[in-house]
KOLMIKE-154427 format. One record per residue (C-alpha): x, y, z; residue in three letters. Coordinates in steps of 0.5 Angstrom, whole numbers, always signed. Layout:
! KOLMIKE-154427
+-------+-------+-------+------+
:  east : north :    up : doti :
+-------+-------+-------+------+
:     X :     Y :     Z :  ala :
...
+-------+-------+-------+------+
This chain:
! KOLMIKE-154427
+-------+-------+-------+------+
:  east : north :    up : doti :
+-------+-------+-------+------+
:    +3 :   -26 :   -55 :  met :
:    -3 :   -23 :   -52 :  pro :
:    -4 :   -26 :   -45 :  tyr :
:   -11 :   -25 :   -42 :  thr :
:   -11 :   -23 :   -34 :  phe :
:   -16 :   -26 :   -30 :  his :
:   -16 :   -20 :   -24 :  leu :
:   -21 :   -24 :   -19 :  gly :
:   -25 :   -18 :   -16 :  val :
:   -28 :   -12 :   -20 :  ser :
:   -23 :    -7 :   -18 :  ser :
:   -21 :    +0 :   -19 :  glu :
:   -15 :    -1 :   -15 :  leu :
:   -14 :    -8 :   -19 :  ser :
:   -14 :    -4 :   -26 :  leu :
:    -9 :    +2 :   -24 :  leu :
:    -4 :    -4 :   -21 :  glu :
:    -4 :    -8 :   -27 :  ile :
:    -3 :    -1 :   -31 :  glu :
:    +2 :    +1 :   -27 :  ala :
:    +7 :    -4 :   -27 :  ile :
:    +5 :    -7 :   -34 :  ser :
:   +12 :    -5 :   -39 :  pro :
:    +6 :    -5 :   -44 :  val :
:    +0 :    -2 :   -45 :  pro :
:    -6 :    -7 :   -42 :  val :
:   -13 :    -8 :   -45 :  glu :
:   -19 :    -8 :   -41 :  lys :
:   -23 :   -13 :   -44 :  ile :
:   -29 :   -14 :   -38 :  ser :
:   -29 :   -11 :   -31 :  glu :
:   -25 :   -17 :   -28 :  thr :
:   -21 :   -19 :   -34 :  glu :
:   -16 :   -16 :   -37 :  val :
:   -11 :   -17 :   -44 :  lys :
:    -3 :   -15 :   -44 :  val :
:    +1 :   -18 :   -51 :  asp :
:    +8 :   -19 :   -49 :  ile :
:   +13 :   -23 :   -52 :  ala :
:   +17 :   -26 :   -48 :  asp :
:   +14 :   -31 :   -43 :  pro :
:   +18 :   -29 :   -38 :  gly :
:   +16 :   -23 :   -37 :  arg :
:    +9 :   -25 :   -36 :  val :
:   +11 :   -29 :   -30 :  asn :
:   +15 :   -23 :   -27 :  tyr :
:    +8 :   -19 :   -28 :  leu :
:    +3 :   -25 :   -25 :  ala :
:    +8 :   -26 :   -19 :  asn :
:    +8 :   -18 :   -17 :  arg :
:    +1 :   -18 :   -18 :  leu :
:    +0 :   -24 :   -14 :  gly :
:    -7 :   -24 :   -10 :  gly :
:   -13 :   -28 :   -13 :  thr :
:   -11 :   -28 :   -21 :  ile :
:   -10 :   -32 :   -26 :  glu :
:    -6 :   -32 :   -33 :  val :
:    -9 :   -35 :   -39 :  thr :
:    -6 :   -35 :   -46 :  asp :
:    -9 :   -34 :   -53 :  glu :
:   -11 :   -42 :   -53 :  lys :
:   -15 :   -41 :   -46 :  gly :
:   -10 :   -45 :   -42 :  glu :
:    -8 :   -43 :   -35 :  val :
:    -1 :   -40 :   -35 :  phe :
:    -1 :   -38 :   -28 :  trp :
:    -5 :   -39 :   -22 :  arg :
:    -4 :   -35 :   -16 :  his :
:    -2 :   -39 :    -8 :  ser :
:    -8 :   -38 :    -5 :  ala :
:    -5 :   -42 :    +1 :  lys :
:    +2 :   -37 :    +1 :  ser :
:    -3 :   -31 :    +1 :  trp :
:    -8 :   -35 :    +7 :  tyr :
:    -2 :   -36 :   +10 :  lys :
:    +0 :   -29 :   +11 :  arg :
:    -7 :   -26 :   +12 :  asp :
:    -9 :   -32 :   +17 :  arg :
:    -3 :   -36 :   +20 :  glu :
:    +1 :   -30 :   +22 :  arg :
:    +3 :   -31 :   +29 :  pro :
:    +1 :   -24 :   +31 :  phe :
:    -6 :   -21 :   +30 :  ala :
:   -10 :   -16 :   +33 :  asp :
:   -17 :   -14 :   +31 :  ser :
:   -18 :    -8 :   +35 :  his :
:   -12 :    -4 :   +31 :  lys :
:   -16 :    -6 :   +24 :  gly :
:   -11 :   -10 :   +19 :  met :
:   -10 :    -7 :   +12 :  leu :
:   -11 :   -14 :    +8 :  pro :
:    -5 :   -16 :    +4 :  pro :
:    -7 :   -16 :    -4 :  lys :
:    -9 :    -8 :    -1 :  val :
:    -2 :    -8 :    +2 :  ala :
:    +1 :   -12 :    -5 :  arg :
:    -3 :    -6 :    -9 :  ile :
:    +0 :    +0 :    -6 :  met :
:    +6 :    -2 :    -6 :  ile :
:    +6 :    -4 :   -14 :  asn :
:    +3 :    +3 :   -15 :  leu :
:    +9 :    +7 :   -10 :  ala :
:   +14 :    +3 :   -15 :  leu :
:   +10 :    +3 :   -22 :  gly :
:   +15 :    +0 :   -27 :  lys :
:   +21 :    +0 :   -22 :  lys :
:   +24 :    -6 :   -20 :  asp :
:   +24 :    -7 :   -13 :  pro :
:   +31 :   -11 :   -12 :  arg :
:   +35 :    -6 :    -9 :  gly :
:   +30 :    -1 :    -7 :  leu :
:   +28 :    +0 :    +1 :  thr :
:   +21 :    +1 :    +4 :  leu :
:   +19 :    +4 :   +10 :  leu :
:   +13 :    +5 :   +13 :  asp :
:   +12 :    +9 :   +18 :  pro :
:    +6 :    +7 :   +21 :  phe :
:    +8 :    +0 :   +21 :  cys :
:    +3 :    -4 :   +26 :  gly :
:    +3 :   -11 :   +26 :  thr :
:    +8 :   -11 :   +19 :  gly :
:    +2 :   -13 :   +13 :  thr :
:    +6 :    -8 :    +8 :  ile :
:   +13 :   -10 :   +10 :  leu :
:   +11 :   -17 :   +10 :  met :
:    +9 :   -16 :    +2 :  glu :
:   +15 :   -13 :    +2 :  gly :
:   +19 :   -18 :    +3 :  his :
:   +15 :   -22 :    -2 :  val :
:   +18 :   -18 :    -8 :  leu :
:   +25 :   -17 :    -5 :  gly :
:   +25 :    -9 :    -2 :  leu :
:   +29 :    -8 :    +4 :  gly :
:   +25 :    -6 :   +10 :  leu :
:   +24 :    -1 :   +15 :  ile :
:   +19 :    +0 :   +19 :  gly :
:   +17 :    +4 :   +27 :  ser :
:   +10 :    +5 :   +30 :  asp :
:   +10 :    +8 :   +37 :  leu :
:    +7 :    +2 :   +39 :  asp :
:   +12 :    -2 :   +42 :  lys :
:    +6 :    -8 :   +43 :  asp :
:    +5 :    -7 :   +36 :  gln :
:   +12 :    -6 :   +33 :  leu :
:   +14 :   -14 :   +38 :  asp :
:    +8 :   -16 :   +33 :  gly :
:   +10 :   -14 :   +27 :  ala :
:   +18 :   -17 :   +29 :  asp :
:   +15 :   -24 :   +31 :  gln :
:   +11 :   -23 :   +24 :  asn :
:   +17 :   -22 :   +20 :  leu :
:   +21 :   -27 :   +23 :  met :
:   +17 :   -32 :   +21 :  trp :
:   +16 :   -30 :   +15 :  leu :
:   +24 :   -31 :   +15 :  gly :
:   +23 :   -23 :   +13 :  ala :
:   +30 :   -18 :   +15 :  lys :
:   +28 :   -11 :   +17 :  ser :
:   +30 :    -5 :   +22 :  lys :
:   +25 :    -3 :   +26 :  leu :
:   +25 :    +2 :   +31 :  phe :
:   +19 :    +6 :   +35 :  ser :
:   +18 :   +13 :   +33 :  ser :
:   +14 :   +19 :   +32 :  asp :
:   +11 :   +18 :   +25 :  ala :
:   +12 :   +27 :   +24 :  thr :
:   +20 :   +26 :   +27 :  ala :
:   +23 :   +19 :   +22 :  ile :
:   +28 :   +24 :   +19 :  ser :
:   +31 :   +23 :   +26 :  gly :
:   +32 :   +16 :   +26 :  gln :
:   +34 :   +15 :   +19 :  leu :
:   +39 :   +19 :   +15 :  gly :
:   +37 :   +24 :    +9 :  glu :
:   +35 :   +21 :    +2 :  ser :
:   +35 :   +13 :    +5 :  ser :
:   +30 :   +10 :    +3 :  val :
:   +26 :   +10 :    -5 :  asp :
:   +19 :    +9 :    -3 :  leu :
:   +14 :   +10 :    +3 :  ile :
:    +8 :    +6 :    +4 :  val :
:    +4 :    +6 :   +10 :  thr :
:    -4 :    +6 :   +13 :  glu :
:    -3 :   +11 :   +19 :  pro :
:    -6 :   +12 :   +25 :  leu :
:   -13 :   +14 :   +23 :  met :
:   -17 :   +15 :   +30 :  gly :
:   -20 :   +12 :   +36 :  arg :
:   -24 :    +6 :   +34 :  pro :
:   -31 :    +8 :   +36 :  gly :
:   -31 :   +16 :   +36 :  thr :
:   -37 :   +19 :   +37 :  arg :
:   -40 :   +21 :   +30 :  glu :
:   -41 :   +29 :   +31 :  asp :
:   -34 :   +29 :   +33 :  arg :
:   -31 :   +26 :   +27 :  leu :
:   -31 :   +33 :   +23 :  pro :
:   -26 :   +36 :   +29 :  asp :
:   -22 :   +28 :   +28 :  leu :
:   -22 :   +30 :   +21 :  ala :
:   -18 :   +35 :   +21 :  lys :
:   -14 :   +34 :   +27 :  gly :
:   -11 :   +28 :   +22 :  leu :
:   -10 :   +32 :   +17 :  ser :
:    -5 :   +37 :   +21 :  lys :
:    -2 :   +30 :   +24 :  leu :
:    -1 :   +28 :   +17 :  tyr :
:    +2 :   +35 :   +14 :  leu :
:    +7 :   +33 :   +19 :  gly :
:    +9 :   +28 :   +17 :  cys :
:   +10 :   +28 :   +10 :  leu :
:   +14 :   +35 :   +11 :  lys :
:   +18 :   +30 :   +15 :  asp :
:   +18 :   +24 :   +10 :  trp :
:   +21 :   +29 :    +5 :  phe :
:   +27 :   +29 :    +8 :  lys :
:   +28 :   +22 :    +8 :  val :
:   +26 :   +20 :    +1 :  leu :
:   +31 :   +19 :    -5 :  arg :
:   +29 :   +25 :   -11 :  pro :
:   +23 :   +21 :   -15 :  gly :
:   +22 :   +18 :   -10 :  gly :
:   +14 :   +15 :    -8 :  thr :
:    +9 :   +15 :    -3 :  ile :
:    +4 :   +11 :    -3 :  cys :
:    -1 :   +13 :    +3 :  met :
:    -9 :   +12 :    +6 :  ile :
:   -13 :   +18 :    +8 :  phe :
:   -18 :   +16 :   +13 :  pro :
:   -25 :   +20 :    +9 :  val :
:   -31 :   +21 :   +15 :  phe :
:   -38 :   +21 :   +13 :  his :
:   -42 :   +26 :   +18 :  tyr :
:   -50 :   +29 :   +17 :  his :
:   -49 :   +28 :    +9 :  gly :
:   -42 :   +31 :    +9 :  gln :
:   -35 :   +27 :    +7 :  asp :
:   -30 :   +30 :   +12 :  tyr :
:   -23 :   +28 :    +8 :  lys :
:   -17 :   +28 :   +10 :  thr :
:   -13 :   +28 :    +4 :  ser :
:   -14 :   +36 :    +4 :  val :
:    -6 :   +35 :    +7 :  ala :
:    -3 :   +34 :    +1 :  ile :
:    -6 :   +41 :    -2 :  asp :
:    -2 :   +45 :    +2 :  ser :
:    +4 :   +51 :    +0 :  glu :
:    +8 :   +46 :    +5 :  lys :
:    +8 :   +41 :    +1 :  leu :
:   +10 :   +44 :    -6 :  leu :
:   +15 :   +39 :    -7 :  asn :
:   +11 :   +33 :    -9 :  tyr :
:    +7 :   +31 :   -15 :  asn :
:    +0 :   +29 :   -14 :  ile :
:    +0 :   +22 :   -19 :  gly :
:    -6 :   +19 :   -16 :  leu :
:   -12 :   +21 :   -11 :  arg :
:   -19 :   +21 :   -10 :  gly :
:   -19 :   +12 :   -10 :  val :
:   -23 :    +9 :    -5 :  met :
:   -23 :    +3 :    -1 :  tyr :
:   -27 :    +0 :    +4 :  ser :
:   -30 :    -6 :    +6 :  arg :
:   -37 :    -7 :    +6 :  pro :
:   -39 :    -6 :   +12 :  asp :
:   -33 :    +0 :   +14 :  ala :
:   -35 :    +5 :   +18 :  lys :
:   -29 :   +10 :   +15 :  val :
:   -27 :   +10 :    +7 :  arg :
:   -20 :   +10 :    +6 :  arg :
:   -17 :   +14 :    +0 :  glu :
:   -11 :   +12 :    -4 :  ile :
:    -6 :   +18 :    -5 :  val :
:    +1 :   +17 :    -9 :  leu :
:    +6 :   +22 :    -8 :  leu :
:   +12 :   +23 :   -12 :  thr :
:   +19 :   +28 :    -9 :  lys :
:   +21 :   +32 :   -14 :  lys :
+-------+-------+-------+------+
């Protein structure tokens, strides 16, 4: 039976997300709608719950079959006990999209998610909603305490610890996590524009060190969905994702790159990259 998913926003990310997790091919019918032909209504519910966010599902008669709970998303975004606007906050829906891109068609239950730059815990909170085991780390202990507060408030169990993101393997066993989803350190807010090229170069070096270390803790076939900032200066883009082209990372397959996300007023654009351990 055909079901229409009204995705709510016109976004390349939203389309990639549903294509990644749908058990059958999807047909794009407008900028905000896709059609999915699934015989089992239970699978439609599963798919809709995996997506979450501002979506609605209608059946072939046009009747509403599933509608998201705006209240639950608002609660996780705006009513969490700890937030720090100076550090930047990844929207819960973008966090959910990144997790789904990393999971693909895998069932989340029984799998373990690591966020090595967990901040206040947005990605880990969405991982909890999907039923993933949670591990998070951050060098900023205040942020880590905030993540602990947010996860406890949500009723989530997690393993949190303070660590340099390039030395995660010293805290975790080899092949101990199934997916890594993260928005990393992206430099200090207010960096002078003439210093952005050097900032991009420094961050690329940091991310290369992270990806080399994370390879040890990721299980074979495990995935990384990571944001790489893109800085614009004097008519030129400085992409930090050049790190993934290093010969030192040949044991990863690049599944996705070049997909951009940014708020309308953002000074830094975000490139989403998906890597799979060979």
